[in-house]
C-alpha positions as CSV (number, residue, x, y, z in Angstrom):
1,M,-74.9,15.7,-23.1
2,P,-76.3,15.0,-26.6
3,T,-78.1,11.8,-27.0
4,D,-77.3,9.0,-29.5
5,P,-80.2,8.7,-32.1
6,A,-79.6,5.0,-32.4
7,E,-79.9,4.5,-28.7
8,D,-83.1,6.7,-28.7
9,D,-84.6,4.5,-31.4
10,A,-83.6,1.3,-29.6
11,V,-85.2,2.5,-26.3
12,A,-88.3,3.6,-28.2
13,S,-88.6,0.2,-29.8
14,L,-88.2,-1.6,-26.5
15,R,-90.8,0.6,-24.8
16,W,-93.3,-0.1,-27.6
17,L,-92.7,-3.9,-27.1
18,R,-93.8,-3.4,-23.5
19,T,-97.2,-2.0,-24.5
20,A,-100.3,-4.1,-24.9
21,E,-99.9,-3.8,-28.7
22,G,-96.3,-4.8,-28.6
23,T,-97.0,-7.8,-26.4
24,T,-99.7,-9.0,-28.8
25,A,-97.3,-8.5,-31.7
26,S,-94.5,-10.5,-30.1
27,R,-96.9,-13.3,-29.2
28,L,-98.1,-13.5,-32.8
29,A,-94.5,-13.6,-34.0
30,A,-93.8,-16.4,-31.5
31,D,-96.8,-18.4,-32.8
32,L,-95.6,-17.9,-36.4
33,L,-92.1,-19.1,-35.4
34,A,-93.4,-22.1,-33.6
35,A,-95.5,-23.0,-36.6
36,G,-92.4,-23.0,-38.8
37,V,-93.3,-19.9,-40.8
38,D,-90.2,-18.5,-42.6
39,L,-88.9,-15.0,-42.1
40,L,-90.4,-13.2,-45.2
41,P,-93.9,-14.5,-44.9
42,G,-93.8,-14.0,-41.1
43,L,-92.8,-10.4,-41.5
44,A,-95.5,-9.9,-44.1
45,R,-98.1,-11.2,-41.7
46,L,-96.8,-8.9,-38.9
47,R,-96.6,-5.9,-41.1
48,A,-100.3,-6.4,-42.0
49,E,-101.2,-6.7,-38.3
50,V,-98.9,-4.0,-36.6
51,G,-97.4,-2.0,-39.4
52,P,-94.0,-2.0,-41.0
53,Q,-92.3,-0.1,-38.2
54,H,-93.0,-2.7,-35.5
55,A,-92.9,-5.9,-37.5
56,G,-89.2,-6.3,-37.3
57,P,-88.8,-5.7,-33.6
58,A,-91.6,-8.1,-32.7
59,W,-90.1,-10.9,-34.9
60,E,-86.7,-10.3,-33.5
61,L,-87.9,-10.4,-29.9
62,A,-89.7,-13.7,-30.6
63,R,-86.6,-15.2,-32.2
64,L,-84.4,-14.1,-29.3
65,R,-86.9,-15.5,-26.7
66,A,-86.8,-18.9,-28.5
67,R,-83.0,-18.9,-28.4
68,A,-83.0,-17.9,-24.7
69,R,-85.5,-20.6,-23.6
70,P,-83.1,-23.5,-23.2
71,V,-81.0,-21.3,-20.8
72,F,-83.6,-19.0,-19.2
73,G,-86.5,-21.5,-19.1
74,A,-90.0,-20.0,-18.7
75,D,-88.6,-16.6,-17.9
76,A,-87.6,-16.3,-21.5
77,D,-91.2,-15.9,-22.6
78,V,-91.6,-12.6,-20.8
79,L,-88.0,-11.2,-20.9
80,L,-87.2,-8.2,-23.1
81,L,-84.0,-8.9,-25.0
82,T,-81.6,-7.6,-27.7
83,A,-79.1,-9.7,-29.6
84,D,-76.2,-8.1,-27.8
85,A,-77.8,-8.5,-24.4
86,L,-78.6,-12.2,-24.9
87,E,-75.0,-12.8,-26.1
88,Q,-73.6,-11.2,-23.0
89,A,-76.1,-12.4,-20.5
90,G,-74.8,-14.8,-17.9
91,R,-76.5,-18.1,-17.1
92,P,-79.3,-17.6,-14.6
93,E,-78.4,-20.6,-12.5
94,L,-74.9,-19.2,-12.0
95,A,-76.3,-15.7,-11.2
96,T,-78.4,-17.4,-8.6
97,R,-75.4,-19.1,-7.1
98,R,-73.4,-15.9,-7.0
99,A,-76.3,-14.0,-5.4
100,A,-76.7,-16.6,-2.7
101,R,-73.0,-16.4,-1.7
102,L,-73.0,-12.6,-2.0
103,L,-75.9,-12.3,0.5
104,A,-75.1,-15.2,2.7
105,G,-73.5,-13.0,5.4
106,G,-76.7,-11.0,5.9
107,A,-76.5,-8.2,3.3
108,D,-80.0,-7.1,2.3
109,S,-79.0,-4.6,-0.4
110,A,-76.8,-4.8,-3.4
111,A,-75.5,-2.7,-6.3
112,D,-75.4,-4.3,-9.7
113,L,-72.7,-2.2,-11.4
114,G,-73.2,-2.5,-15.1
115,C,-76.5,-4.2,-15.1
116,A,-76.8,-5.0,-18.9
117,A,-80.0,-7.0,-19.3
118,G,-80.5,-7.5,-15.6
119,T,-79.5,-11.1,-15.1
120,D,-77.7,-10.4,-11.8
121,T,-80.2,-7.8,-10.7
122,I,-83.0,-10.4,-11.0
123,A,-81.0,-13.1,-9.2
124,L,-80.2,-10.7,-6.3
125,A,-83.8,-9.5,-6.0
126,R,-85.1,-13.1,-6.0
127,A,-82.6,-13.9,-3.3
128,G,-84.2,-11.2,-1.1
129,A,-82.0,-8.1,-1.7
130,R,-83.1,-4.6,-2.6
131,V,-81.1,-3.9,-5.7
132,L,-79.7,-0.7,-7.3
133,A,-79.0,-1.5,-10.9
134,V,-76.6,1.0,-12.5
135,D,-75.6,1.4,-16.1
136,R,-74.6,4.3,-18.4
137,D,-76.3,2.6,-21.4
138,P,-80.0,3.6,-21.7
139,V,-80.8,0.4,-23.5
140,A,-79.4,-1.6,-20.6
141,R,-81.4,0.4,-18.1
142,E,-84.6,-0.1,-20.2
143,L,-84.0,-3.9,-20.4
144,T,-83.3,-4.2,-16.7
145,A,-86.3,-2.2,-15.6
146,A,-88.6,-4.1,-18.1
147,N,-87.3,-7.5,-17.1
148,A,-87.6,-6.8,-13.3
149,A,-91.2,-5.7,-13.9
150,A,-92.0,-8.6,-16.1
151,L,-90.9,-11.0,-13.3
152,G,-92.7,-9.2,-10.6
153,L,-89.6,-7.7,-9.0
154,A,-90.1,-4.0,-9.8
155,D,-90.7,-3.0,-6.1
156,E,-87.2,-4.4,-5.2
157,V,-85.2,-2.9,-8.0
158,W,-84.2,0.7,-8.7
159,V,-82.6,1.4,-12.0
160,S,-80.3,4.4,-12.3
161,A,-77.9,6.0,-14.8
162,G,-74.5,6.3,-13.2
163,D,-70.8,6.1,-13.7
164,V,-69.3,3.0,-12.0
165,V,-65.9,4.6,-11.7
166,E,-67.4,7.5,-9.7
167,L,-69.5,5.3,-7.6
168,V,-66.6,3.1,-6.6
169,E,-64.4,6.2,-5.8
170,A,-67.2,7.5,-3.5
171,A,-67.6,4.1,-1.7
172,R,-67.1,4.4,2.1
173,G,-67.5,2.3,5.1
174,G,-67.7,-1.0,3.2
175,E,-70.8,0.2,1.2
176,I,-71.4,1.6,-2.2
177,A,-74.2,3.9,-3.1
178,G,-75.8,2.9,0.2
179,C,-75.7,-0.8,-0.6
180,A,-73.9,-3.4,1.5
181,A,-72.9,-5.6,-1.4
182,A,-71.9,-5.2,-5.0
183,T,-71.4,-7.2,-8.2
184,L,-69.4,-5.9,-11.1
185,D,-69.0,-7.2,-14.7
186,P,-66.6,-5.0,-16.6
187,A,-67.2,-4.7,-20.3
188,R,-64.3,-6.6,-21.9
189,R,-65.1,-5.8,-25.5
190,A,-64.7,-2.5,-27.5
191,G,-65.6,-2.0,-31.1
192,G,-66.4,-5.6,-31.4
193,R,-63.0,-6.8,-30.3
194,R,-62.0,-8.5,-27.1
195,Q,-59.9,-6.4,-24.8
196,L,-57.2,-8.7,-23.3
197,D,-55.6,-6.0,-21.2
198,P,-57.6,-5.5,-18.0
199,D,-56.5,-1.9,-17.9
200,R,-58.6,-1.4,-21.1
201,W,-61.8,-2.9,-19.6
202,S,-64.7,-0.6,-18.8
203,P,-64.5,0.2,-16.0
204,P,-60.7,-0.4,-15.9
205,W,-58.7,-2.7,-13.7
206,S,-58.0,0.1,-11.2
207,T,-61.7,0.3,-10.5
208,V,-61.9,-3.4,-10.0
209,L,-59.1,-3.2,-7.4
210,A,-60.8,-0.2,-5.7
211,L,-64.1,-2.0,-5.4
212,L,-62.5,-5.1,-3.9
213,D,-60.6,-2.9,-1.4
214,R,-63.6,-0.7,-0.5
215,V,-66.5,-3.1,-0.5
216,P,-65.5,-6.4,1.1
217,T,-68.9,-8.0,0.2
218,S,-68.3,-7.9,-3.5
219,V,-67.8,-10.1,-6.5
220,V,-66.2,-9.2,-9.9
221,K,-66.5,-11.2,-13.1
222,V,-63.2,-11.2,-14.9
223,A,-61.8,-12.8,-18.1
224,P,-61.0,-16.5,-17.6
225,G,-57.5,-15.9,-18.9
226,L,-56.7,-13.3,-16.2
227,D,-53.0,-13.5,-15.1
228,H,-52.9,-14.9,-11.6
229,D,-50.4,-12.2,-10.7
230,R,-53.2,-9.7,-11.0
231,V,-55.3,-11.3,-8.2
232,P,-54.9,-9.2,-5.1
233,E,-53.7,-10.7,-1.8
234,G,-56.6,-12.0,0.3
235,V,-59.0,-12.2,-2.7
236,E,-60.3,-15.6,-3.8
237,A,-60.2,-16.4,-7.5
238,E,-62.7,-18.9,-8.8
239,W,-63.1,-20.5,-12.3
240,V,-66.5,-22.1,-13.2
241,S,-66.9,-24.7,-15.8
242,V,-70.1,-26.0,-17.4
243,R,-70.0,-29.0,-19.7
244,G,-66.3,-28.8,-20.2
245,S,-66.0,-25.1,-20.9
246,I,-65.2,-22.2,-18.6
247,V,-68.2,-19.9,-18.5
248,E,-67.0,-17.4,-15.9
249,A,-64.1,-16.4,-13.6
250,L,-64.8,-14.5,-10.4
251,L,-62.9,-12.5,-7.8
252,W,-64.5,-12.6,-4.4
253,G,-64.0,-9.7,-2.1
254,R,-62.1,-10.2,1.2
255,G,-65.3,-10.4,3.2
256,L,-66.4,-13.4,1.2
257,S,-63.1,-15.1,0.3
258,R,-62.7,-18.5,1.9
259,T,-59.7,-19.9,0.1
260,W,-56.8,-19.1,-2.3
261,R,-58.2,-20.6,-5.5
262,R,-61.4,-22.5,-6.4
263,A,-62.4,-24.6,-9.4
264,T,-66.1,-25.2,-9.7
265,L,-67.8,-27.7,-12.0
266,V,-71.5,-27.4,-12.7
267,R,-73.1,-30.4,-14.3
268,D,-76.7,-31.5,-14.4
269,G,-77.7,-29.3,-11.5
270,A,-74.9,-30.6,-9.3
271,V,-71.9,-28.5,-8.2
272,V,-68.5,-29.9,-7.4
273,E,-65.7,-27.7,-6.0
274,L,-62.0,-28.1,-5.6
275,T,-60.1,-25.6,-3.5
276,A,-56.6,-24.8,-2.3
277,A,-55.6,-22.5,0.6
278,A,-52.2,-21.9,-1.0
279,D,-50.4,-22.7,-4.2
280,P,-50.1,-26.5,-4.3
281,G,-47.1,-26.4,-6.8
282,P,-46.7,-28.4,-9.9
283,A,-47.6,-32.1,-10.4
284,P,-44.7,-34.6,-10.9
285,V,-43.8,-35.7,-14.4
286,G,-43.7,-39.3,-15.6
287,A,-43.8,-41.6,-18.6
288,V,-47.1,-42.1,-20.5
289,G,-49.1,-44.9,-18.9
290,R,-52.1,-46.9,-20.1
291,W,-54.5,-43.9,-19.5
292,L,-54.4,-40.2,-20.5
293,H,-56.4,-37.8,-18.4
294,E,-57.5,-34.4,-19.7
295,P,-58.3,-32.1,-16.7
296,D,-61.3,-29.8,-16.8
297,P,-60.4,-26.3,-17.9
298,A,-61.5,-24.9,-14.5
299,V,-58.8,-27.0,-12.8
300,I,-56.2,-25.9,-15.3
301,R,-57.0,-22.2,-15.1
302,S,-57.2,-22.3,-11.3
303,G,-53.7,-23.9,-11.1
304,L,-55.0,-27.0,-9.2
305,V,-53.9,-29.7,-11.6
306,S,-51.5,-31.1,-9.0
307,L,-54.3,-31.7,-6.6
308,V,-56.1,-33.8,-9.2
309,A,-52.9,-35.6,-10.0
310,R,-52.4,-36.5,-6.4
311,D,-55.9,-37.9,-6.0
312,L,-55.5,-40.0,-9.1
313,G,-52.0,-41.1,-8.5
314,A,-51.2,-39.6,-11.9
315,T,-48.3,-37.6,-13.4
316,L,-47.9,-35.0,-16.1
317,V,-46.7,-36.1,-19.5
318,D,-44.7,-33.0,-19.8
319,P,-43.9,-30.2,-17.2
320,T,-45.5,-27.6,-19.5
321,I,-48.6,-29.6,-20.6
322,A,-51.8,-30.1,-18.6
323,Y,-52.3,-33.7,-19.6
324,L,-52.1,-36.3,-16.9
325,T,-51.3,-40.0,-17.2
326,S,-51.6,-43.1,-15.0
327,G,-51.8,-46.9,-15.2
328,E,-55.4,-47.0,-14.0
329,R,-58.6,-45.5,-15.4
330,A,-59.8,-42.5,-13.4
331,H,-63.2,-42.1,-11.9
332,S,-63.2,-38.4,-11.2
333,P,-65.5,-35.5,-12.3
334,W,-62.3,-33.4,-12.9
335,V,-60.9,-35.3,-15.9
336,S,-61.9,-37.0,-19.1
337,S,-59.9,-40.2,-19.6
338,Y,-58.8,-42.0,-22.7
339,A,-57.2,-45.4,-23.1
340,V,-53.8,-45.1,-24.7
341,D,-53.2,-47.5,-27.6
342,E,-50.0,-46.1,-29.2
343,V,-47.4,-43.5,-28.4
344,L,-45.2,-42.3,-31.3
345,P,-43.3,-39.3,-32.4
346,F,-45.3,-36.8,-34.5
347,N,-45.0,-37.7,-38.1
348,L,-47.9,-37.2,-40.4
349,K,-47.0,-39.8,-43.0
350,K,-46.3,-42.5,-40.4
351,L,-49.5,-41.6,-38.5
352,K,-51.6,-42.0,-41.6
353,A,-50.0,-45.4,-42.3
354,L,-50.7,-46.5,-38.7
355,L,-54.4,-45.5,-39.0
356,R,-54.8,-47.4,-42.2
357,T,-53.2,-50.4,-40.7
358,R,-55.6,-50.3,-37.7
359,G,-58.6,-49.8,-40.0
360,I,-59.3,-46.3,-38.6
361,G,-61.1,-43.9,-40.9
362,R,-62.5,-41.2,-38.6
363,V,-60.7,-39.5,-35.8
364,V,-61.3,-36.8,-33.3
365,V,-58.1,-34.7,-32.9
366,K,-57.2,-33.0,-29.6
367,K,-54.1,-31.0,-29.0
368,R,-52.2,-29.2,-26.3
369,G,-48.8,-27.6,-26.8
370,S,-48.9,-28.0,-30.6
371,P,-49.6,-25.5,-33.4
372,I,-51.7,-27.9,-35.5
373,E,-55.3,-27.1,-36.3
374,P,-57.4,-30.1,-35.0
375,E,-60.1,-29.8,-37.7
376,A,-57.6,-29.6,-40.5
377,L,-55.6,-32.6,-39.2
378,A,-58.8,-34.6,-38.8
379,R,-59.6,-34.0,-42.5
380,Q,-56.1,-35.0,-43.5
381,L,-56.3,-38.2,-41.5
382,R,-59.7,-39.3,-42.8
383,G,-59.6,-42.6,-44.6
384,P,-61.7,-45.6,-45.8
385,G,-61.6,-47.5,-42.6
386,A,-64.7,-48.1,-40.5
387,G,-62.9,-47.6,-37.1
388,T,-62.7,-44.5,-34.9
389,A,-60.1,-43.2,-32.5
390,T,-59.0,-40.1,-30.7
391,V,-55.7,-38.6,-31.8
392,V,-53.9,-36.4,-29.2
393,V,-51.1,-34.2,-30.5
394,T,-49.0,-32.9,-27.7
395,R,-45.5,-32.8,-26.2
396,V,-44.1,-35.6,-24.1
397,A,-40.8,-34.9,-22.2
398,G,-40.4,-31.9,-24.6
399,A,-40.8,-33.9,-27.8
400,P,-43.7,-33.5,-30.3
401,T,-45.8,-36.7,-29.8
402,V,-49.0,-38.4,-30.9
403,L,-51.0,-40.5,-28.6
404,L,-53.5,-42.8,-30.3
405,C,-56.4,-43.3,-27.9
406,G,-59.7,-45.1,-27.7
407,V,-59.4,-47.1,-30.8
408,D,-62.7,-48.7,-31.8
409,P,-62.3,-50.9,-34.9
410,R,-66.0,-51.5,-35.3
411,S,-68.0,-49.9,-38.1
């Protein structure tokens, strides 16, 4: 098969960065960045030190390591990275959590199918597994091998070119490529565009289903918006949220599944979970009370809003909208709560007049079930007042409605 010249150049550049000369160049670039040196003078200095061919890659690696440090910690200073790999890399703490669960039953070997930059490979090796890292992309293989070596894990990791579809088709006896466990993260972008149809992922949905069927000790990363009807019987679906945003959705193989759906919240190193063994059904609907509660997106996507509503003694404001309401303030990690000051039909002119009357000049706009653009509406509502508030545009009992919340009249 003919090789791609761009891939060959990228691999050659990565290999140079692993040499003693490349390591020295990337350290110099890191020192220049830390000193606040701008791009052009920084590159000029590097060109003088290592030549024009290598100055750019050394500067780029130093820049990417600086970006990665808040997420990867000290590991970032030795990792080999590309812009695409860093953008797609999962969070190490979540990879560690997945690896622990994947190996909890005693598996001592795992296949990382589509290893990318090696985040899962590293987590699995650190958890005690021998890891087969597989990818068709030579850049991904180079990154994974380099990063495993940089972190002292080379003896536990084997990096191989391979077709995931073929490996899954050949899986037998609960194992794949001789490994007792597997993790798969299908590529969900093509040509720079997100692929919403799972059948267009790489590998496609059929391979996801085959892996879950053939390798019970497996986990697959999927799109957070995956239709629940796609989740196979006996497979646990989990949505994970960090700081109010869903960062991953997972399908756990039948050997690992413990429930029907799971919502997981990771905050400040602590993990909170909400589970249901079966569909809990919808929450009841009621009139807007003194408090509005916005469920965490992991709760919404997992279909567990009714469990939170029951615990809070709350109701939905509308049967199709995931806002809850109650007469009491909630003390729950699963919701953000706002005191409701006004409830009125959506009318821009009347809303502006109300804000002026209340002395509110700055608002945060939230919306659900409305076509408005929050940023645009916030600009339209900006006024001379010193007060602040949250404006929630939604539907209540089917009608377009505005809830004015958290009014603070102070300057």
